[in-house]
N, C-alpha and C positions, 0 to 999 in steps of 0.2 A: 460425899466425895470419897470417903474411905471405901464404900462398897464398889464405886466405879473403878478405883485403883486396884482393888482386889480382883475385879472381873478382868481388867486388862492384864493383870499379872497372870491369872489363870489361863487366859487366851494365849498369851505369849509362851507360857510353859507348855501348853498342848502343841502349839505350832513348833516349838523347838524339839519336842519329843517326836513329832511326825517327821521333821526334817532329819533327825538323827536316825530313825528307823529306815527312812528312804535311802539315806546315804550308806547305811550299813548293808542293806539288802541289795541295793543296786536296781537296775531295771533292764529288762530284755525286750522292751516294747519296740516295734519298728519305728523308723523315722516317720513322723507325721507332718502334715502340711502346717507350716508355721505362719501362714497368712492369718491376719486378724479375723476373727469370726464375730458376727454380731452377738450382742448380749442375749438376744432372744434364742438364738441357736444353741448357745452354751447352756442356758437354763433348760432348754428342751432336752439336751443330752443328759444333763444331771437328773432330770425328772423321769426320763424314759426308763422303764423296767428292763428293756432289752439292750441296754447300753453295753459298751465294751468294759473290760476290766478296769481301765483307768478311770472311766466315768463313774463306775460303781465305787471305786476307792475314794474318789473325790467327794461323792455324795455321802459316803459313810463318815469321812472326816468332817464334812460340813455339819452333819447331824451331831457328831461328837462335840464340836465346838459350841453348837447351840445348846446342847445338854449341859456342858460345863458352865456356860454363862448363866443359864436358867437356874441350875442348882446353887451356884455361887450367889446369885441375886436373892434367892429365897432363903437359903440357910445361912449364908455368910461364912461357910466353912471351906477353905481352899482344898483340904485333903479330900473331903467328900465330893467336891466339884470335879477334881482331877480324877477320882475314882469313877464317877459317872461318865466322864468323857472317855476314859479308857475302856469302860464297859461297852459303850456304844461303838467305839472304834474297833476293838478286838473281840467283842462278844461273839460274833458269828464264827470266829476261828477258835475261840477257847471252848465253847460249848461243843460237846461231841456231836458230830454229824454223820449219819450212816449213808449219805447219798453216794459217796465215793465207793464204799464197800458194795452197795447194791449195784452200782454200775459195773464193778468188777465181776460180780456174780453173774449178771446178765450177759456180759461178754464171754465169760467162761461157759455158760450154758449154750450160747451161740457157737462157740468153738466145738463143743461136743456134737451139736446138730450138723455143723458143716463137715466135720470129720466123717460122720455117718453117711451123709449125702455124697461125699467124695468117694467113699468106698462103693456105694451103689453105682455111681457113674463110672468108676474105674473098672468095675466088673464087666461092663459092656464095651467101653472104649479101649481100655488097656494102656493108654499113654498118658502119663501124669502131666506132661507139658500141654496136652490138649484138654484134659479134664479140668485143670485148675481155672483157666479162663472161662470155660463154660459154666463153672459152678458159681460165677458171680451172680447170675440171674436168680438162683435159688438160695443164695447165701442169706442168713438171718441179718436183720438190720444192724445190730450192734457191731457185727464183724465185717460188714460189707465194705466200708471204706478201705480197710487194710487189705482185704482180698482183691479189691479193684486195683490198688497199687501193685500188689503182687502180680496180677495178670498183666499189667502194663509193663512191668520189668521183664516178664517172660516174653511178651510180644517184642520187646526191644532187644531180644537175643542176649539177655544177661544169662549167665550160667545158672542152672536151677538151684544149685547149692547156695550160691551167693544171694539169689533172690529170696530163698526161704530163710536164710540167716537174717537178712534185712527185715523181712516180715516178722520174724520172731522178736527182733530187737525193737520194732515198733510196739508190739504188744507188751514186751517186758514182763512176761509171766512164765512161771516154771512149766505149766501145762502146755503153753504154746511152744516152748522150747522142746518139750517131749514130742509134740506132734511134728514139728519141723525136723527134728532128728530122725524120727521114723520115716518121714517122706524122703529125706536125703539118703539114708542108708538103704532104702528099699526101692528107690525110683527105678532101678534097672530091672526089677522083677515084674513090672507091669501089673497085671491083675492077680499076680501070685501072692501079694501081701494084703488082699482084701480082708481076710480074717483078722490079720493084725490090726488093721484100721478099725474094724468093728469092735475088737477088744479094747483098743485105745479109747474109742468113743464111749464105751461103757464105763471105763475108768474115769473119764472126765465127768460123766453124768453122776457117778457116785461122789466125786469130789464136790460137785455143785450141791448135792443134797446135804453133805456134811457141812459145807460152808453156810448154807441157809439155816441149818439147825443152830450152828454157833452164833450166827448173826441174830437169830431170834432170842437166844439167851442173853446176848450183850445189849439188846435193845432195851431191856428193863432197867439196868443201871443208867443208861443214857437218858431215858425218860425221867428217872428220878433226879438226875443231876439238873436237867432243865427245870423241873418243878421246884427243886430246892433253890436254885438260882433266882427264879422268878419271885418266890416268896421272900427270900432274903432281900432282894432289891426293893420289893414293895414295902417291906417293913422299914428299910433304911430311908426311903423317900418319904414315907408317912411320918416317921419319927423326926425327920429334918424339919417338917412343918410345925412340930410342937416345940416351942421355944424352951419350956421348962424341962422337957424330957431330954433334949440334947444339949442343955446348958453346960454340963460338965465337959463336953467335947469341944467347946468353943475356946478353951484355954490351950496354951501351947502343949502342956502335958497331955491334954485330951486329944489334940490333933495327932500327937505321936502315937497314942494308943489306937486311935482310929486307923492310922496308916498301917500299923501292925496287923490289925484285924482284917483290913481289906487285902493286904498282901497275903495273909494266910488263906483268905477265901479264894482269891484268884489262883493261888498255888494248889489248893485242893481241887479246883476245877481242871487245872492242867494235869494233875495226877490222875483224875478220873478219865480224862481224855486218853492219857497214855495207857491206862489199864484196859480200856475198852477198844483200843485201836487194834486192827487186824494185822498181825505180823506178816511181812512179805517174805516168802521162802526164797532161798538163793536161786539164782539162774543156773541153767544147765549149759547154755551156750555162751561163749565169750563174745562180747560185742565186736563186730568187724570194724577194721580201720581201713580207710581208703585214701587214695591220692588221685589227682587228675593227671592223666598221661600227657596232655598237651593243652595249651590255653585255648580259649574260645568256647562258644556254645556248641554242644554236640547233641544229636538227636538221641532220645531215650536215655538210657543209663549206661551206654557203651563207654562213656568217658571215665567211668569208675573202675579201678582195678584194685584188688586187695594188695596191701602192703606186706611184703615178706621180709623177715629179718634174716640177714645173711649169716651163715654159720661161721663161727670164729675159726681162723686159720691157726696153724701151729705157732706162727710168729706172734699172734695175738693172745697166746696163752691157752689155746684150745687143746683138747685131748684127742687121741685117736678114736 
């Protein structure tokens, strides 16, 4: 009876922590169909590897709850059970993951290739508003969706500067800002700035090589962190099965010591993630702000106009 009460207490504690985290972070998920779904469909969504983010989060919290109950039932230590549940719930986010950095490098490499191809096409066509939509067919895959949206804005008669600013804002990268700035300032020159584009493409390619070298060096401590975390977790789980080995931790003082140890361990993992994270350089272009000129749906992007800040008059405290 005591073990069942402890299990229920641990489950309630994990549920409360999950609700607190969800309430603090909020949600930006779109409104979904609130009609009741059959239990089989919901279970299929939880078990499907290609589910959306909400289904993956629910599956992770379900596994965390099962891990908490299992560890609490076997070991009888609430702190260890809560630590196991938190490790399952937040482990994928705590352990360093290079996937986002690799995607950024691939997109930057695609940006260099697209810039070079743009220069080749511009040398023959000579009009940037025509070259950009035509470059969608040969655009590398990591960059193609953003270039397609850029071409749609140009076809919708959006000013070229505004379209390029929106494109750079979607990529949110310093090198993309540099490419957009070069295209904006030299668009009137036609084929006259092809050497500038080739030089810019070479600069982006050099940046890609440097980032790949840096990422290779940072992959070693990331792999070491995963290995240490796996060994540490295996030792804790194996030790929890040995009653004599973990007997000192079953006391209230032992639970407090175990809580300090687990907190320090998770803190070290967070510190390792922060040390191996790739810093994001500051942007070159300021994010554009828009307003809609009149209500209703409008074709293309013609409804968007940049918001301009009026200059202060002399009565408002402005100067000459």
